[in-house]
C-alpha positions in Angstrom: 16.4 -85.9 -23.2 19.2 -83.9 -22.8 18.4 -81.6 -24.9 15.1 -81.1 -24.3 15.3 -80.9 -21.1 18.0 -78.1 -21.9 15.7 -76.2 -24.2 12.3 -76.2 -21.4 14.8 -74.8 -19.4 15.2 -72.1 -21.6 11.8 -71.2 -22.9 10.7 -71.7 -18.7 13.8 -69.0 -18.1 11.8 -66.8 -20.7 8.2 -67.2 -19.9 9.7 -65.9 -16.4 11.5 -63.2 -18.4 8.7 -61.9 -20.3 6.4 -62.0 -16.6 9.0 -59.8 -15.2 9.2 -57.4 -18.1 6.1 -56.8 -19.5 4.9 -54.2 -22.4 4.9 -50.4 -21.6 1.8 -50.1 -23.7 -2.0 -51.6 -21.9 -5.0 -51.6 -23.4 -7.8 -49.8 -21.3 -11.3 -49.6 -22.8 -11.9 -46.0 -21.4 -8.9 -43.5 -21.2 -7.1 -42.4 -17.6 -7.9 -39.1 -17.1 -4.4 -37.3 -16.5 -3.3 -34.3 -14.2 0.2 -34.6 -14.7 0.8 -31.3 -12.2 0.4 -33.1 -9.5 1.5 -36.6 -10.7 -2.7 -38.4 -10.4 -4.7 -40.8 -12.7 -8.1 -41.4 -12.5 -9.4 -44.6 -13.7 -12.7 -44.9 -14.6 -13.1 -48.2 -15.8 -15.3 -50.7 -14.6 -14.1 -53.3 -12.2 -15.1 -57.4 -13.2 -15.9 -58.7 -9.4 -16.0 -62.3 -11.1 -12.1 -61.6 -11.8 -11.6 -59.7 -8.1 -12.4 -63.1 -6.6 -11.1 -65.6 -8.6 -8.1 -64.2 -8.8 -6.2 -63.3 -4.8 -6.6 -59.9 -3.9 -3.5 -58.6 -3.4 -2.5 -59.8 -7.1 -5.1 -57.7 -8.8 -4.9 -55.3 -7.1 -1.0 -55.4 -7.8 -1.2 -56.1 -11.3 -3.6 -52.5 -11.9 -2.0 -50.6 -10.6 1.4 -51.9 -12.3 -0.9 -50.9 -15.6 -2.7 -47.6 -14.4 1.4 -46.2 -13.3 2.5 -47.1 -16.9 0.1 -45.4 -18.2 1.0 -42.1 -16.3 5.0 -42.6 -16.9 3.6 -43.0 -20.7 2.0 -39.3 -20.2 4.6 -38.2 -18.0 7.2 -39.3 -21.1 5.2 -36.8 -23.3 6.2 -33.3 -22.4 8.7 -32.2 -24.0 12.4 -33.1 -22.6 15.1 -31.4 -21.5 18.7 -32.1 -20.4 20.2 -30.5 -16.9 23.8 -31.4 -16.8 23.8 -35.4 -18.3 20.1 -35.8 -16.8 16.9 -35.4 -19.1 14.0 -34.3 -17.0 10.6 -32.9 -17.7 9.0 -30.1 -16.9 5.7 -30.6 -15.2 2.9 -28.5 -16.5 0.6 -26.8 -14.0 -1.8 -28.5 -12.0 -5.7 -28.7 -12.9 -7.1 -30.3 -9.2 -7.3 -28.6 -6.9 -6.2 -30.1 -3.2 -7.4 -29.4 -0.1 -4.6 -28.1 2.4 -4.9 -28.4 6.1 -3.5 -24.8 7.1 -3.8 -21.6 5.2 -0.5 -21.0 2.6 1.9 -19.1 4.1 1.5 -15.0 3.5 4.7 -13.9 1.8 7.4 -12.8 3.7 7.5 -8.6 4.5 10.2 -7.4 2.7 13.4 -5.9 4.9 14.4 -2.3 4.5 17.7 -3.7 2.7 15.5 -5.1 0.1 12.9 -1.9 0.0 16.0 0.3 -0.8 17.3 -2.2 -3.8 14.6 -2.3 -5.2 13.5 1.4 -5.0 16.7 2.0 -6.4 17.2 -1.1 -9.4 19.7 -3.3 -7.8 19.7 -6.9 -8.6 20.8 -9.3 -6.4 23.7 -11.0 -8.4 24.4 -14.5 -7.6 27.6 -15.9 -6.5 29.2 -19.1 -6.8 30.3 -21.9 -3.3 33.7 -22.3 -4.4 36.2 -19.9 -4.3 40.1 -19.9 -5.1 41.9 -19.6 -2.5 45.8 -18.6 -3.4 47.4 -19.6 0.7 46.2 -22.9 0.4 46.2 -23.1 -3.5 42.8 -25.3 -3.8 38.9 -24.1 -4.5 37.3 -23.3 -0.8 33.8 -21.9 0.0 33.0 -18.5 0.8 31.9 -18.8 3.4 31.9 -21.0 6.8 34.1 -23.7 8.3 37.3 -23.7 6.4 36.4 -20.9 3.9 39.1 -19.7 1.7 40.7 -15.5 3.1 40.4 -17.2 6.9 41.8 -14.8 8.9 40.9 -16.7 12.3 43.3 -18.3 11.3 46.5 -16.7 11.1 49.2 -17.0 13.3 50.1 -13.6 12.9 48.5 -9.6 12.9 50.4 -6.9 11.3 49.9 -4.1 13.9 49.5 -0.7 12.1 50.7 2.7 12.8 47.7 4.3 14.1 47.4 2.0 16.9 48.7 1.7 20.4 51.7 -1.5 20.0 50.2 -3.2 23.3 46.7 -3.3 22.1 45.3 -7.0 21.1 45.1 -7.4 17.9 43.7 -10.8 18.5 41.5 -10.0 21.6 40.0 -6.9 19.2 39.4 -8.8 16.3 37.4 -11.3 18.3 35.6 -8.4 19.6 34.7 -6.5 16.2 33.6 -10.0 15.1 31.5 -10.6 18.0 30.0 -6.8 17.5 28.8 -7.5 14.4 27.1 -10.9 14.8 25.2 -8.6 17.3 24.4 -6.2 14.6 23.4 -8.4 12.6 20.4 -10.1 15.0 19.6 -6.7 16.3 19.3 -5.8 12.7 16.9 -9.3 11.8 14.9 -8.7 14.8 13.8 -5.5 13.6 13.0 -6.2 10.6 10.6 -8.8 11.8 9.9 -5.8 14.6 8.6 -3.3 11.9 6.7 -6.1 10.1 5.1 -6.8 12.5 4.5 -2.8 13.2 5.6 -3.3 17.0 6.8 -0.5 18.4 11.0 -1.6 17.9 12.4 -0.1 22.0 15.4 2.3 22.2 18.6 1.0 21.7 20.4 3.4 24.7 23.2 4.7 24.3 25.1 3.6 22.1 29.4 4.2 22.5 30.5 6.6 20.0 34.1 8.0 19.9 33.3 11.7 19.9 29.7 12.3 21.5 28.4 15.6 21.3 26.3 18.5 23.5 23.0 16.5 22.9 24.4 13.2 23.3 26.1 14.3 26.7 22.8 15.8 28.1 20.6 12.9 27.1 23.8 10.6 28.8 23.1 12.9 32.1 19.2 12.3 32.0 19.1 9.0 31.6 21.4 8.8 34.3 19.2 11.1 36.7 16.4 9.2 35.8 17.8 5.6 36.5 16.8 6.5 40.6 14.1 4.5 42.6 12.3 8.7 42.5 12.5 8.9 38.7 15.3 11.4 39.5 12.5 13.8 41.3 14.6 14.4 44.4 18.1 14.8 42.8 19.8 18.3 42.8 20.4 19.8 39.6 24.0 21.4 38.4 24.4 25.1 38.5 22.9 26.6 35.1 21.7 23.5 33.6 18.6 23.6 31.5 16.0 21.4 31.8 16.0 18.2 29.8 13.4 18.6 26.1 11.9 16.1 24.1 12.2 13.7 27.5 8.5 12.5 26.4 5.1 13.4 28.5 3.9 12.1 31.4 0.4 10.6 31.9 -2.2 11.9 33.6 -5.2 10.0 35.4 -8.4 10.6 36.5 -8.1 10.1 40.1 -10.7 7.1 41.3 -12.5 8.3 44.4 -14.0 12.2 44.5 -15.1 14.8 42.3 -17.0 12.8 38.9 -17.9 16.7 38.1 -15.4 16.7 35.7 -16.0 12.9 34.3 -19.2 13.4 33.5 -19.4 17.1 31.7 -16.7 14.6 29.6 -18.8 11.5 29.3 -22.2 14.4 28.4 -19.6 16.0 26.1 -19.2 12.7 23.9 -22.8 12.1 24.0 -23.7 14.9 22.2 -21.2 14.7 20.1 -22.3 10.8 19.0 -25.5 12.6 18.7 -25.6 14.8 16.1 -25.4 13.2 13.4 -26.3 16.8 11.4 -22.7 19.3 11.0 -23.3 22.0 12.8 -23.7 25.4 11.2 -21.8 28.8 11.8 -24.4 31.3 11.9 -22.1 33.6 10.9 -21.0 32.6 8.4 -23.7 31.9 6.7 -25.8 35.4 7.7 -22.4 36.8 6.3 -22.9 34.7 2.8 -26.4 36.2 2.4 -25.7 39.1 2.9 -22.6 39.0 -0.3 -25.2 38.2 -2.5 -27.7 40.2 -1.5 -25.6 42.8 -2.6 -24.6 41.2 -5.7 -27.8 41.2 -7.0 -28.4 44.7 -6.2 -25.7 45.3 -7.5 -26.6 43.3 -11.4 -30.0 45.4 -10.7 -28.7 48.7 -10.6 -26.1 47.9 -13.1 -28.5 46.3 -16.1 -31.2 49.6 -15.3 -28.0 51.9 -15.8 -28.0 50.5 -18.8 -31.3 50.8 -20.6 -31.2 54.8 -19.3 -28.6 55.5 -21.3 -30.0 53.7 -24.0 -33.1 55.7 -24.4 -32.3 58.5 -23.7 -29.9 59.3 -26.8 -33.1 57.5 -28.8 -35.2 60.6 -27.7 -32.9 63.3 -28.8 -34.1 65.6 -31.2 -32.9 67.6 -34.0 -32.8 71.2 -31.8 -31.4 72.3 -28.7 -34.0 73.2 -25.5 -33.5 75.5 -22.8 -29.9 75.5 -22.3 -28.5 73.8 -25.0 -29.6 77.0 -27.9 -27.8 78.9 -25.8 -24.8 76.6 -26.2 -24.8 77.4 -29.6 -22.5 80.0 -28.8 -20.5 78.6 -26.5 -17.3 76.9 -26.0 -18.7 74.4 -28.6 -17.8 76.5 -31.5 -20.9 75.4 -34.2 -21.9 72.5 -31.9 -24.7 72.7 -28.8 -24.0 72.5 -25.2 -24.8 69.8 -22.7 -28.4 68.8 -24.6 -28.5 70.3 -27.5 -28.7 67.4 -30.1 -28.7 69.9 -33.3 -24.7 70.2 -32.8 -21.7 67.4 -33.3 -20.0 66.9 -29.9 -16.3 67.1 -31.0 -14.7 63.4 -29.7 -11.4 64.0 -27.5 -8.5 62.6 -28.2 -8.1 58.8 -26.9 -12.3 58.3 -27.3 -14.5 57.1 -29.1 
């Protein structure tokens, strides 16, 4: 009895383990449709209503979900695996099922001024490690942030430079420089946002500099004068002071009441320009162009007529000269004829045909 009871207990335990650890191979009448990119599996097999009613609903749905999940995991591990830091991973392919989203996809951030400059010059960003070796502490520390390497704020003594004032507080100077760097970075960040949204960035005012030029001093005087309640209208000018330049144009507004003839004329001109669909014709330019065309045609006709006359006279010349040509035989031409004589030959001048 004891042996039988022990064998029965072992068989029962094996059966329970087999139920817990089911096989990874699942048989389906129709194969599932997988979208590995979205970790999606579509089961198109028919659910038998008899099985659904005979079994408990929760157990039936749990078994169905387990089988489909097992098939999805099997399909995932059919992809080529990779090893990343002692772990085996699988790179999922691109998704094939488009999924709707509640909001439109975010637009890509516009590049900053430095990113545009780096792209223009071909500067590539190099990734730095987060930990660096600190020679003072003799250990690895973070590059930035709390407990960073080479943290100069923890120094209890600062060497005073030779060119600095010996009575100047170097610790306060370091804190002030850090605040200025933080403010400058914040200003550049806001300016990049404004430039990306095409918003006009206001002026930064008069920034203190070590050596101010003549233009800087003139600008400071103009800003101080215009900072009064009357915008500098009743401020006296210094002797030999020149009027300010490039200070902007003052806007002029039309009166709300009074003579509306100027406003009426502007509106009529605007309507006239809107109604003129055809371009305006410059009469003087058109007449001059027509006259040039006529002169060109007349000159071409004269040229053609003159060339035809010369050829005709040359072809109608006879062998003996008449009139003055007969007397020209004893003239300057020697044995040749005169102007109209065709009997004698003309002697060509040197350099001409």
